[in-house]
N, C-alpha and C positions, 0 to 999 in steps of 0.2 A: 431705439432705446425703449426699454420696458419700464413701466411704473411698478416699483417694488412695494411702496406703501403710500397711502394718502391719509393724513390725519383727518378725522371726521369732525373735529372741533377746532375752531380758530384759536390762535394765540391772542394775547392781549391787544395786539395791533390789528387784529382781524384777518390775519393771514393763515392759510391752510398750508401745511408743509408736505411737500411731495418729495419722495426719495426714489431715485432711479437705480436701475440695476448696476450702474457703474459707480454708485456711491454719491453722485451729484444730488444736492438738495436744493429745492427752490421754494421760497415762500410766495404763495399766490393768493390773491384776493378772490373772494367767492365768485365774482362775475367772470373772472378768467377761468376758474375751474369749470363753471357751468358752460361758458362759451366753447370750450374745447372738450366738453363731456368727459372729463378725466375720471378715472377709477383705477383701483389697484389691478394690475395685470394688463393694462392697455399698452399696446405697442405703438410707439411714435417713430415715424421715419425721420430722416434728417430735415426734410422740408417742414414737417409739422413741428419739430423741435425748434427750428429757427423762428417759425411763426409764433410759437409759445413764448420764446425768449423776448421777442419784439413786443408782443401783447403784454407780457408781464412788466416790462420796462415802462411802457406807456401808462399802464394802470398805476404803477408805483409813483410815477411823476404826477399823475392826477391826484392821487391820495395825498401826496406830500403838499401839493398846492392847496388842497382843501384844508389840511391841518394848519398851514401858514395863514390862510385867509381867516379861518375861524378862531385863531389865537388872540 
């Protein structure tokens, strides 16, 4: 899958929005974008996409826990 666009500024929640060539959108935190060295035009194979989905889910859970603890 190819990255069609990557927002260069985070949204209010601190996520960067990535759009893939099939129309899929993912909100990723900066650490995940950096860990996978994501940029517009980058091709990801199925194995990389699965790793990205897993990492995104783990980071989302961590950030949710931080918000709960700090509330």
